[in-house]
Structure formats: structure tokens, C-alpha cells
C-alpha positions in Angstrom: 100.8 -50.0 -158.4 98.3 -48.3 -160.6 98.4 -44.6 -161.5 95.0 -44.1 -159.8 96.3 -45.6 -156.6 99.4 -43.4 -156.6 97.2 -40.3 -157.1 94.9 -41.4 -154.3 97.9 -41.8 -151.9 99.2 -38.5 -153.0 95.9 -36.8 -152.2 95.7 -38.4 -148.8 99.3 -37.3 -148.1 98.3 -33.7 -149.1 95.3 -33.8 -146.8 97.4 -35.1 -143.9 99.9 -32.2 -144.5 97.0 -29.6 -144.4 95.6 -31.3 -141.3 98.9 -31.1 -139.4 99.5 -27.4 -140.3 96.0 -25.9 -140.5 93.8 -24.9 -137.7 91.1 -27.4 -136.9 87.4 -26.6 -136.9 86.5 -25.4 -133.4 83.9 -23.5 -131.4 85.4 -20.3 -132.5 84.4 -21.1 -136.1 80.7 -21.5 -135.4 80.2 -17.7 -135.6 81.8 -17.6 -139.1 79.4 -20.1 -140.7 77.2 -18.3 -143.2 74.0 -20.1 -144.2 72.5 -19.5 -147.6 68.8 -20.2 -148.1 65.5 -18.9 -149.5 66.4 -19.3 -153.2 64.2 -17.5 -155.8 64.9 -17.2 -159.5 63.4 -14.5 -161.7 60.9 -15.6 -164.3 63.3 -15.0 -167.2 65.9 -17.2 -165.5 68.6 -14.5 -165.5 68.9 -13.5 -161.8 68.6 -15.2 -158.4 67.6 -13.8 -155.0 68.5 -15.4 -151.8 69.1 -14.8 -148.1 72.2 -15.2 -146.0 72.2 -15.8 -142.2 75.1 -15.5 -139.8 75.0 -15.7 -136.0 75.8 -12.5 -134.1 76.6 -13.6 -130.5 77.0 -9.9 -129.4 73.3 -9.3 -129.8 72.2 -13.0 -129.8 70.5 -12.8 -133.2 70.9 -14.3 -136.6 71.7 -11.5 -138.9 70.0 -11.9 -142.3 70.5 -10.1 -145.6 68.9 -10.1 -149.0 71.1 -10.7 -152.0 70.8 -10.8 -155.8 73.2 -12.3 -158.3 73.3 -12.2 -162.1 73.5 -15.8 -163.3 75.5 -14.9 -166.3 78.4 -13.8 -164.1 79.5 -11.2 -161.6 79.6 -11.1 -157.8 76.4 -11.2 -155.7 75.0 -7.8 -154.7 73.4 -7.1 -151.3 70.0 -5.4 -151.5 69.8 -3.3 -148.3 66.2 -3.5 -146.9 66.6 -1.6 -143.7 64.9 -4.6 -142.0 66.5 -6.6 -139.2 65.1 -9.9 -140.5 64.5 -11.0 -144.1 62.9 -14.2 -145.3 61.2 -15.8 -148.3 62.2 -13.5 -151.2 59.9 -13.8 -154.3 60.4 -12.1 -157.6 57.5 -10.2 -159.3 56.6 -11.7 -162.6 58.3 -8.9 -164.5 61.4 -9.1 -162.4 61.4 -5.5 -161.3 60.4 -6.1 -157.6 61.2 -8.5 -154.9 58.7 -9.3 -152.2 59.8 -10.7 -148.9 58.7 -11.3 -145.3 59.9 -9.3 -142.3 58.4 -8.6 -138.9 56.6 -5.3 -138.2 57.1 -3.3 -135.0 54.9 -5.8 -133.1 56.9 -8.8 -134.3 54.3 -10.0 -136.7 55.5 -11.2 -140.1 54.3 -9.0 -143.0 54.9 -8.8 -146.7 57.3 -6.0 -147.9 58.4 -5.1 -151.4 61.6 -3.5 -152.7 62.9 -2.7 -156.2 65.2 -5.4 -157.3 67.7 -2.7 -158.4 67.7 -1.3 -154.9 65.7 1.3 -153.1 63.3 1.6 -150.1 61.4 -1.3 -148.7 57.6 -0.7 -148.5 55.3 -2.7 -146.2 52.4 -4.2 -148.2 50.4 -5.9 -145.5 49.3 -5.0 -142.0 47.6 -8.2 -141.0 46.8 -8.3 -137.3 48.0 -11.8 -136.9 50.9 -11.8 -139.4 51.4 -13.4 -142.8 52.3 -17.1 -142.9 53.2 -17.5 -146.6 52.5 -15.7 -149.9 52.7 -15.9 -153.7 52.6 -13.4 -156.5 49.5 -13.5 -158.8 50.8 -14.3 -162.3 49.9 -10.8 -163.6 52.0 -9.2 -160.9 49.2 -6.9 -159.7 48.3 -8.7 -156.5 49.8 -11.1 -154.0 47.9 -13.9 -152.3 48.8 -14.8 -148.8 47.6 -16.9 -145.8 47.0 -15.6 -142.3 45.4 -16.9 -139.1 42.0 -15.4 -138.2 42.1 -13.0 -135.3 40.4 -13.9 -132.0 36.8 -12.6 -131.6 36.4 -9.4 -129.6 35.1 -9.9 -126.1 33.1 -7.2 -124.3 32.3 -6.5 -120.7 33.4 -9.0 -118.1 34.0 -11.5 -120.8 37.1 -9.6 -121.9 39.0 -11.1 -118.9 38.1 -14.7 -119.8 41.2 -16.6 -121.0 39.9 -20.2 -121.4 40.3 -22.0 -124.7 39.5 -25.4 -126.2 42.4 -27.7 -126.7 41.5 -30.5 -129.2 44.3 -32.5 -130.8 47.1 -30.1 -129.8 50.2 -30.1 -127.6 50.5 -29.8 -123.8 52.1 -26.3 -124.1 49.4 -24.7 -126.2 49.0 -21.1 -124.9 45.9 -19.9 -126.8 43.2 -21.0 -129.2 44.5 -21.9 -132.6 42.2 -20.1 -135.1 41.7 -21.1 -138.8 44.2 -19.9 -141.4 42.7 -18.5 -144.5 43.6 -17.0 -147.9 43.7 -13.3 -148.7 44.7 -11.2 -151.7 46.3 -7.7 -151.5 46.9 -5.3 -154.4 50.5 -4.5 -155.0 49.7 -0.9 -155.8 48.3 -0.5 -152.3 45.0 -0.8 -150.6 43.1 -3.1 -148.3 43.5 -6.9 -148.5 40.5 -9.0 -149.6 39.5 -12.2 -147.8 39.2 -15.1 -150.2 38.2 -18.0 -147.9 36.6 -18.5 -144.6 35.2 -21.3 -142.4 36.1 -23.6 -139.5 38.6 -25.5 -141.6 42.1 -24.2 -142.1 44.8 -23.8 -144.7 47.7 -26.2 -144.1 50.1 -25.2 -141.3 53.2 -26.6 -139.6 54.8 -25.9 -136.2 58.5 -25.7 -137.1 60.9 -27.4 -137.2 59.4 -29.6 -140.0 58.6 -29.5 -143.6 57.1 -26.2 -144.6 53.3 -25.9 -145.0 51.9 -26.6 -148.4 52.2 -23.6 -150.7 49.8 -21.2 -152.3 49.9 -21.9 -156.1 48.1 -19.7 -158.6 46.8 -21.0 -161.9 48.7 -19.5 -164.9 45.7 -17.3 -165.7 45.3 -16.1 -162.1 41.7 -17.3 -161.8 42.2 -20.1 -159.4 44.4 -21.0 -156.4 45.4 -24.6 -155.5 46.2 -25.0 -151.8 46.1 -27.7 -149.1 43.4 -27.6 -146.4 42.7 -29.6 -143.3 39.5 -30.2 -141.3 40.5 -28.1 -138.3 43.3 -25.8 -136.9 44.6 -28.6 -134.8 48.2 -29.8 -135.2 47.4 -33.4 -134.4 45.0 -33.6 -137.4 47.7 -33.0 -140.0 46.8 -36.3 -141.6 43.5 -34.8 -142.8 45.3 -32.4 -145.2 44.1 -32.5 -148.8 44.2 -30.3 -151.9 41.4 -28.0 -152.9 40.9 -25.5 -155.8 39.6 -22.0 -155.1 37.8 -20.1 -157.9 38.9 -16.6 -156.9 36.0 -14.7 -158.5 33.2 -16.8 -157.1 34.8 -18.1 -153.9 33.8 -21.6 -154.8 36.1 -24.3 -153.4 36.2 -27.9 -154.8 38.5 -30.8 -153.8 41.1 -31.8 -156.3 40.6 -35.5 -155.9 38.5 -37.9 -153.8 41.3 -38.3 -151.2 41.1 -36.6 -147.8 44.5 -37.3 -146.4 48.2 -36.3 -146.9 47.9 -34.4 -150.2 50.2 -31.4 -150.3 52.2 -29.0 -152.5 50.0 -28.6 -155.6 51.7 -27.0 -158.7 50.0 -26.1 -161.9 51.6 -27.1 -165.2 52.7 -24.2 -167.5 49.6 -24.6 -169.6 47.2 -24.8 -166.6 45.8 -28.2 -167.7 47.5 -30.4 -165.1 48.3 -30.2 -161.4 51.2 -32.1 -159.9 51.1 -32.8 -156.1 52.8 -34.9 -153.5 51.2 -37.7 -151.5 52.2 -41.0 -149.8 52.7 -44.1 -151.9 49.5 -45.7 -153.0 47.7 -42.6 -151.6 47.4 -44.4 -148.3 45.7 -42.9 -145.3 48.2 -44.5 -142.9 51.4 -42.5 -143.0 55.0 -43.7 -143.0 55.4 -44.5 -146.7 57.5 -42.5 -149.1 56.0 -39.4 -150.8 55.5 -39.6 -154.5 54.6 -37.0 -157.2 51.2 -37.5 -158.7 49.5 -35.7 -161.6 45.8 -35.1 -162.2 44.0 -33.1 -164.9 43.0 -29.7 -163.4 39.4 -30.3 -164.5 39.3 -33.7 -162.8 40.3 -37.2 -163.9 42.6 -40.1 -163.2 45.4 -39.7 -160.7 48.8 -41.3 -161.5 52.2 -41.4 -159.9 55.1 -40.2 -162.1 57.9 -41.1 -159.6 56.9 -44.7 -158.6 59.9 -46.2 -160.4 62.2 -43.7 -158.8 61.3 -45.2 -155.4 62.5 -42.2 -153.4 60.8 -39.9 -150.8 60.3 -36.7 -152.9 61.3 -33.5 -151.2 60.9 -31.1 -154.1 59.1 -30.9 -157.5 58.9 -28.2 -160.2 57.4 -28.3 -163.6 60.0 -27.7 -166.4 59.2 -25.2 -169.1 58.2 -27.9 -171.6 55.3 -29.0 -169.4 56.1 -32.6 -170.1 58.6 -33.3 -167.3 59.4 -32.2 -163.7 62.6 -31.5 -161.8 62.5 -33.6 -158.6 64.8 -34.0 -155.6 65.0 -36.5 -152.8 67.4 -37.9 -150.3 69.5 -40.6 -152.0 72.0 -42.7 -150.2 74.2 -40.1 -148.4 73.5 -37.2 -150.7 70.5 -35.4 -152.3 69.6 -36.9 -155.6 68.3 -34.6 -158.4 66.4 -36.0 -161.4 64.7 -34.8 -164.5 61.4 -36.9 -164.5 59.4 -37.0 -167.7 55.7 -37.7 -167.4 56.3 -40.8 -169.3 59.5 -42.9 -169.0 62.4 -43.2 -166.6 64.0 -40.3 -164.6 67.5 -39.1 -165.5 69.8 -38.3 -162.7 71.7 -35.0 -162.7 75.3 -35.4 -161.5 76.4 -32.8 -159.0 79.6 -34.3 -157.8 80.2 -34.0 -154.0 77.7 -31.2 -153.7 74.6 -31.9 -151.5 71.6 -29.8 -152.2 70.3 -28.2 -149.0 67.0 -26.6 -148.0 66.0 -27.6 -144.5 63.4 -30.2 -144.9 63.3 -29.7 -148.7 65.7 -28.8 -151.5 66.6 -25.3 -152.6 66.8 -25.9 -156.4 65.2 -24.2 -159.4 65.2 -25.0 -163.1 65.4 -21.9 -165.4 63.5 -21.7 -168.7 66.8 -22.4 -170.5 67.3 -25.6 -168.6 70.0 -24.4 -166.2 69.8 -25.5 -162.5 70.3 -23.0 -159.8 70.7 -24.5 -156.3 72.1 -24.1 -152.8 74.4 -26.8 -151.7 77.1 -27.7 -149.2 79.9 -30.3 -149.2 81.5 -32.1 -146.3 84.2 -29.4 -146.0 82.2 -26.3 -146.9 78.9 -24.8 -145.7 76.2 -23.8 -148.1 76.8 -21.6 -151.2 74.8 -20.8 -154.3 75.7 -22.8 -157.5 74.7 -22.9 -161.2 74.7 -25.9 -163.4 74.5 -24.9 -167.1 73.3 -27.8 -169.3 76.2 -27.0 -171.7 78.8 -27.4 -168.9 79.7 -30.6 -167.1 80.3 -29.3 -163.6 78.4 -26.8 -161.4 79.8 -23.3 -161.0 79.9 -21.7 -157.6 78.3 -18.2 -157.6 79.1 -17.1 -154.0 82.0 -17.2 -151.6 80.6 -16.5 -148.2 82.4 -19.4 -146.6 85.8 -19.0 -148.2 87.3 -18.9 -144.7 87.2 -22.8 -144.7 90.3 -22.7 -146.8 92.2 -21.7 -143.7 90.8 -24.6 -141.6 91.7 -28.3 -141.7 88.3 -29.8 -142.3 87.6 -33.5 -141.5 86.8 -35.7 -144.5 83.7 -38.0 -144.8 82.9 -41.3 -146.4 79.8 -43.4 -147.1 79.7 -46.8 -145.4 77.3 -49.6 -146.1 76.5 -52.8 -144.1 74.0 -55.7 -144.1 71.1 -55.6 -141.6 68.2 -58.0 -141.6 66.9 -57.9 -145.1 68.3 -54.5 -145.9 71.6 -52.9 -146.9 71.8 -49.8 -144.7 74.2 -46.9 -145.0 75.7 -44.0 -143.1 78.4 -41.4 -143.0 81.8 -41.6 -141.3 83.7 -38.5 -140.5 87.4 -39.1 -139.9 89.5 -37.3 -137.3 91.7 -34.5 -138.8 95.1 -36.1 -139.6 93.6 -39.6 -139.5 96.3 -42.3 -139.2 95.0 -45.9 -139.8 97.8 -47.2 -137.6 96.2 -45.5 -134.5 93.1 -46.4 -132.6 90.3 -43.8 -132.2 87.2 -43.5 -130.1 83.9 -43.7 -131.9 81.0 -41.2 -131.5 77.6 -42.0 -132.9 75.4 -39.1 -133.9 72.0 -40.4 -134.8 69.7 -38.2 -136.9 66.1 -37.3 -136.0 62.9 -37.5 -137.9 62.9 -40.5 -138.4 62.0 -39.4 -141.9 65.4 -37.8 -142.7 68.9 -39.1 -143.3 72.5 -38.3 -142.6 74.4 -37.0 -145.6 78.0 -36.1 -146.7 77.2 -32.5 -146.2 78.8 -29.9 -143.8 78.0 -30.6 -140.2 79.4 -28.5 -137.4 78.8 -31.2 -134.8 80.7 -33.9 -136.7 83.5 -31.5 -137.5 83.9 -30.5 -133.9 84.0 -34.1 -132.7 86.4 -35.1 -135.4 88.6 -32.1 -134.5 88.8 -33.5 -131.0 90.1 -36.8 -132.4 86.9 -38.9 -132.7 85.6 -41.0 -135.5 82.1 -39.9 -136.0 79.4 -42.4 -137.3 76.0 -41.1 -138.5 73.9 -44.2 -139.3 70.8 -44.2 -141.5 68.4 -46.7 -139.9 65.2 -48.1 -141.2 62.7 -45.2 -141.3 65.3 -43.0 -143.0 64.2 -41.5 -146.3 67.2 -42.2 -148.4 66.9 -45.8 -149.6 63.3 -46.3 -150.8 59.9 -47.3 -149.6 60.7 -50.7 -148.2 63.5 -49.3 -146.0 61.5 -46.2 -144.9 58.2 -47.9 -144.2 59.8 -50.8 -142.2 59.8 -48.6 -139.1 56.0 -48.6 -138.9 54.9 -50.6 -135.9 58.6 -51.3 -135.2 59.8 -48.0 -133.7 62.9 -49.2 -131.8 63.9 -52.8 -132.2 64.4 -52.8 -136.0 66.2 -49.5 -136.2 68.2 -50.5 -133.1 69.4 -53.7 -135.0 70.4 -51.5 -138.0 72.5 -49.2 -135.8 74.1 -52.1 -133.9 75.0 -53.9 -137.2 76.7 -50.7 -138.5 78.5 -50.4 -135.2 79.7 -54.0 -135.5 81.0 -53.3 -139.0 83.0 -50.3 -137.7 84.3 -52.0 -134.7 85.9 -54.6 -137.0 88.2 -51.9 -138.3 91.6 -52.0 -136.6 91.6 -48.2 -136.0 88.5 -48.2 -133.8 88.9 -48.5 -130.1 86.1 -50.8 -129.1 86.3 -49.7 -125.4 85.5 -46.0 -126.2 82.1 -45.6 -127.8 79.5 -42.8 -127.4 75.9 -42.8 -128.6 74.1 -39.4 -129.1 71.2 -37.9 -130.8 68.4 -35.3 -130.7 64.6 -35.9 -131.2 64.2 -39.3 -132.8 68.0 -39.5 -132.4 67.3 -39.0 -128.7 64.7 -41.8 -128.9 67.3 -44.1 -130.5 69.9 -43.2 -127.9 67.5 -43.9 -125.1 66.6 -47.2 -126.7 70.1 -48.3 -127.3 71.5 -47.6 -123.8 68.6 -49.5 -122.3 68.4 -52.5 -124.7 72.2 -52.8 -125.2 73.5 -51.5 -121.8 77.0 -52.9 -122.0 78.0 -51.3 -125.4 78.5 -47.6 -124.4 81.0 -45.4 -122.7 78.9 -42.3 -122.7 75.6 -41.1 -124.1 73.7 -37.9 -124.8 69.9 -38.0 -125.3 68.5 -34.7 -126.5 64.7 -34.0 -126.7 64.3 -37.8 -126.4 61.0 -39.6 -127.2 61.1 -42.1 -124.3 57.3 -42.9 -123.8 55.0 -43.2 -126.8 51.9 -42.6 -124.6 53.3 -39.2 -123.6 54.0 -38.5 -127.3 50.4 -39.5 -128.2 48.8 -37.5 -125.3 51.0 -34.4 -125.1 52.9 -33.6 -128.4 51.8 -31.5 -131.3 51.6 -34.7 -133.4 49.3 -36.2 -130.7 46.7 -38.5 -132.2 48.7 -38.9 -135.4 51.1 -41.1 -133.4 48.7 -43.9 -134.0 50.1 -44.3 -137.5 53.5 -45.1 -136.0 52.4 -47.6 -133.4 49.2 -49.0 -134.9 46.3 -47.6 -132.9 45.3 -45.6 -129.8 46.8 -46.6 -126.4 43.3 -46.0 -125.0 41.6 -48.6 -127.2 41.9 -52.4 -127.0 45.4 -53.8 -126.3 47.4 -51.0 -128.0 48.7 -49.8 -124.6 50.9 -52.9 -124.4 52.4 -52.1 -127.8 53.0 -48.5 -126.8 54.9 -49.7 -123.7 56.9 -52.4 -125.6 58.1 -49.8 -128.1 59.0 -47.2 -125.5 62.6 -46.8 -124.4 61.4 -45.9 -120.8 60.3 -49.6 -120.5 64.0 -50.6 -120.5 65.4 -47.6 -118.5 66.1 -49.7 -115.4 68.8 -51.5 -117.3 70.8 -48.3 -118.2 74.3 -48.0 -116.8 75.8 -45.5 -119.3 76.7 -42.0 -118.0 74.1 -40.0 -119.9 73.5 -36.3 -120.5 69.8 -35.4 -121.0 68.7 -32.1 -122.6 65.4 -30.7 -123.5 63.4 -27.5 -124.0 61.0 -27.2 -121.1 58.1 -26.2 -123.4 59.0 -28.5 -126.3 55.7 -29.1 -128.1 57.3 -31.7 -130.5 58.7 -33.9 -127.8 57.3 -32.8 -124.4 60.0 -32.7 -121.7 58.0 -35.1 -119.5 59.8 -37.8 -121.5 63.3 -36.4 -120.8 62.3 -36.1 -117.1 61.2 -39.7 -116.9 64.5 -40.8 -118.4 66.5 -38.6 -116.0 64.6 -39.7 -112.9 64.9 -43.4 -113.8 68.7 -43.1 -114.1 69.1 -40.9 -111.1 67.2 -43.2 -108.8 69.3 -46.2 -110.1 72.6 -44.5 -109.4 73.6 -43.9 -113.0 75.7 -40.8 -113.7 73.5 -38.2 -115.4 72.7 -34.6 -115.8 69.5 -32.9 -117.1 70.0 -29.6 -118.8 66.9 -27.6 -119.7 66.4 -24.8 -122.2 63.6 -22.3 -122.0 61.1 -21.6 -124.7 58.2 -23.2 -126.7 60.4 -24.8 -129.4 62.1 -28.1 -130.3 65.5 -26.7 -131.1 67.3 -23.5 -129.9 66.3 -20.6 -132.2 68.9 -18.1 -130.9 72.6 -18.3 -131.6 73.8 -18.3 -128.0 71.7 -21.3 -126.9 72.3 -23.1 -130.1 76.0 -22.9 -129.5 75.6 -23.8 -125.9 73.7 -26.9 -126.8 76.4 -27.9 -129.2 79.1 -27.2 -126.6 77.4 -29.2 -123.9 76.8 -32.1 -126.3 80.4 -32.3 -127.5 82.1 -31.7 -124.1 80.1 -34.4 -122.3 81.3 -36.9 -124.9 84.9 -35.5 -125.2 85.6 -35.5 -121.5 84.8 -39.3 -121.4 86.3 -40.4 -124.7 89.3 -38.1 -125.2 89.9 -36.5 -121.8 93.4 -35.4 -122.6 92.3 -33.3 -125.6 92.1 -29.6 -124.6 
């Protein structure tokens, strides 16, 4: 036997010993998880600012704090702001001040500033509708921000009129959505100046989702690159394109001839070139990967610089040399990071088992010296801040907020691949703590949403909880996932359920061939598009499942087209409008509700009752279909106009309901 094999066996033995003696991850640990986010690095590359968040169940609030760390060494230092909520820290160009967002007394997000060395936070804006996002002007004397226009003042009897026009919006819209425009406010104090106006709007997003396209000043501060869309209607997101504002004159010109899906413009260090993100081949029909393009700021040819990389780009930053970019994208079951020159192939940056995090993007910044500062997690550790010095082989961890995981026996993960149709798909397996290949374990599928997302070997509380209860957890990446290139991602277009369903079932078959899987105990679960996949699988493959949980499930594409915040944009998924020609038949064919009469699996359904992303009409249809056909089911509703619980108590309760519904049917003897 080889030395490598002996070492591997020894490592597994050590893991098993920890698993037997250590406390397993449980519900009691959810309140100990600290999330690190909002990375910002000073212009000189010497310090980083970031935000920590930790659930406080006693007051049902996520407690946030602002921190600064010296990248050369030393512990992080909290910067007391006196604010109950802190988000989006941004360094002033000279590094002396940090601006951030925090609510005012009326709950509207405003810009505040505080000395980086510590001091008193000062409110900079008093916008009546609140600030959406902001950016320092390069000279540090002003900050540009975006904000929604206030409603017009109504006089007399009209002041009681509350009607509003809907347009391409969601069913739970409560008021008129007014255009979002650009403003500038002097840092020394004074009134903000409006920079743009009109019936069009600056790009916006109803979270959860990728953030709206940012405000990006030219290096000389004379122009702003931003993304605009034709109207403040969420369903018209596909009309977003980049424009350039001449600040002094107010003139606005489009960056290119395209009028769809251009976002995230960033000026090169010399101000001559703009990089931005757009779908492959700059297509108007969505579903393809996003690439990074460059164009001369004065106008000229547009070219993709990441075509050969063939990944859905989540992050791009110019490097100091102006001849290359730092880019990040989902890659297999991790986040890939590359140095991408304007000419030539990209070079992958090795990060070991660390998975760069950042919500729907990637929190990573390159310093002028070439070091990389990033927020990352691993399978056994929640997010922390790291530094990769170009002179050192491995990243160095700068924070220790989640050191408590050393006291807990965490489940290990592994990447698995399998053949499906013309693709090789992949996914993540999380093994039960103390895994013994001589035993047989129940299998729980946790299917990711999106579908433009992917499951990674990162920390996941849901998978850790299930593994702690003795389940093998399988998180498959099906076609439509963003981790394996354009052919895999775009294959979901016009094939919302059947193709992805075959991908999942092929992965399931590969796992069921393992001697340690109990074929008679299988759960399928998911939220959002994961709820869609769950609803599809229990209807199309009714004999495969022991138990299911469908959360915020898309079950009817016509409902999604008519009622969701994506509304008319759904035509890009199915191929057209259900109210034109024969497209209604295609909508029904690709809707899980069409197969609901076949369901026999005990299924928990959950939804927010004002979910704008996936309206609860669809969950209600699924529940009623199962109830009337004698299938064991429960429907749990959460209040609020949101797609996911935003408060700690309900987030924990959703997790508990999810896990317990599955555990009681797969491993009922586990306390």
C-alpha cells in the first residue's frame, strides 16, 4: 500500500474519532454562525473594511458591525458606528473616511460617514425615499448615489386617491414604482444635486438576486457609467443597457448599440476603456452565460475577453496594470478565480478548499501590489476574511469569527460527477458525521434554486444539519446551473423541467449504486427553482421518493408569467407569451402542476404569502391538488413581501420545518 493511501486512511480515522467524540452541528449552532460580507479595500491596498452579521434571536434581528483590518498583520478592529444596521462600506480615496449605508429614524437607507480610525458617524444624506447604492467621486469631495423619485404631491380631494398603474410588475405590488435616478452630494455637507431625470430608471433589483448594476465614476470624475432600463418595471429587466453621463452638462449617451442585458460597467485605470458584463454573443434572449466585454470609452468595437474561459462571470475588476482583469465565476463545485489578460488565456488562482462567497457575486479584491483579499468559506467553516499574497503559496486567514467550529464535528463533502444525456453533470455529497461505508444511509436531495446558480463545497447549515441526523445529502447541479459553461447552462432554455429532471435522476441512480445508500429511503427537497424541481420530480417520477419538501415552488409557468416580478421576462425561459399562438400549450407542458395528479409522496409545501418572486398561488395549487387526491401534505405560510425569510426567527423556523419533515420520515429514531 502506498504512503499516500496510508495517510488518507489515517486522516479518515482521525475524522471518525472527532466525529464520535465531538458535538454534531445542530439547531443550537445556527445562532453562532457569523457571516462576513461587504468587503472594501482601501485605495493603497493596506487595509480592508467589512461587515459581520450574526442572528440575535432575543430581539429577532441580525446584528451587524463594521470592522477594519490591517492587511500586513494584526487582529481586526471593530469600528463602533452607533448604528443598529451597517451595510456597504466604502473607503474614501485618501483612506481617511469610510462611508456606509444605515437606516434613518424612518427606516430609509441613508449614507453615513465615519473616520476610519474611529469616531462619530455622521449622516450625509436625508433622501426622502432612501439611498439604493453609492460610490465615492475619485477626488473624494463628493459621493454619487441613486434614489427613487418621491411620489408627486396631491392636493385637495386627490390626496385620498391611492390607485396606481401596474405594468410589468408582480401581483403584490403595493404602490407605484417611480424612476430611480442619480444624485451627487458634497462630503463637506450641503444639499444633494440631481444628476439625471426622466421616465426611464437606473437599474434596480428586488432582492434576493444579483445586485443592481453599480455607479462607476471615470478616473477624472467627469463622467459616470451606469445601467439604465426603459421603465421602473421589474418585468422589463431585459431592457437594461449601459449609458455614460457627462456630469457637467447632464448629457447621456449609450455606451454601445445594444439595448439589453448590459450591466456592471467599470472604467480602466487610464479611463480609455470600459469593461462590462453581458450575455454571450450579446443576445437579447437571456439564459446564456455572462461574459466580460471591453469597449473604448469614446466608442468603438466591442469584444469579449472571457469567451475562452466559458464561465458565467460573477465578478470583474481591472488590475492596476490596466492590461488585465480579475474575474470570478462558479466553477465545478467551487468559485473559480482567474487573472484574465486582455489578450491571451486566463490564469487560474489556486485557493485550495476555500470557496469565495458573496451572495450572488464574489467578495474579492485585487490590491495594487497584486495581493488578493477575499471572503470565503469551506465545507466545515462559515465565511472569514483571507489574504493571498503573490509571494506566498497559500491564503492566510485574517479573521477568526467562527473558531467555534473547532469544537463541533462537521460533516465532510465531496464532489461527484455523472453522465447525463450529452453532458457530464456534477454535484456535492455531504456525508453523515462518523460515516461508515459498511452501513446503509438514507439519502436527502437538496436542489438549488436559480436556476442560474450552483451547489458548492462551501459551508451549508442545511446540509450540516441533515448530515448530523445521519443522512447522506446530495446537492445536484442540473442543466441551467452556472458552473459548467454555456452549453450546460443554456440547455435549460425551452426545457425547464424534463432535461434538468433527467440530470437529477441520473445523479440519483449513480448514488443509489453505492452500497451505503438505502434505496428505500430518499427525500427530495428544494426552494424556489429547487421547489420547481421538487414539484416536477414527485409528479413525473412518483415512485422514487419517500418524502418531499417543495418551498416557494414554481408549479405553473403561466402564473409565473402573469404574477411574478419577472413577469413578461419569463418568455425567455419558455419561448414566448402564453397569450400568443400555441405557446400556452408549451407553458402547460413544462409546468409541474400538469403532473400533480400523479403525486403520491408525502410533501411539505412552504411559501411566503406575498412572495413577489414566486407568487404563492403556485404553492396553493400544488397543495390543493395533493390534498384533494389524498396525499399526505401540509402547507406552511410565512408572512411578508419577500422570497426568503429576512428575520432570524423565521429563517431558523423554515430550516427546522424543512429538516424535521424529512428527518421524521427518513430517520425517525434520531432525536
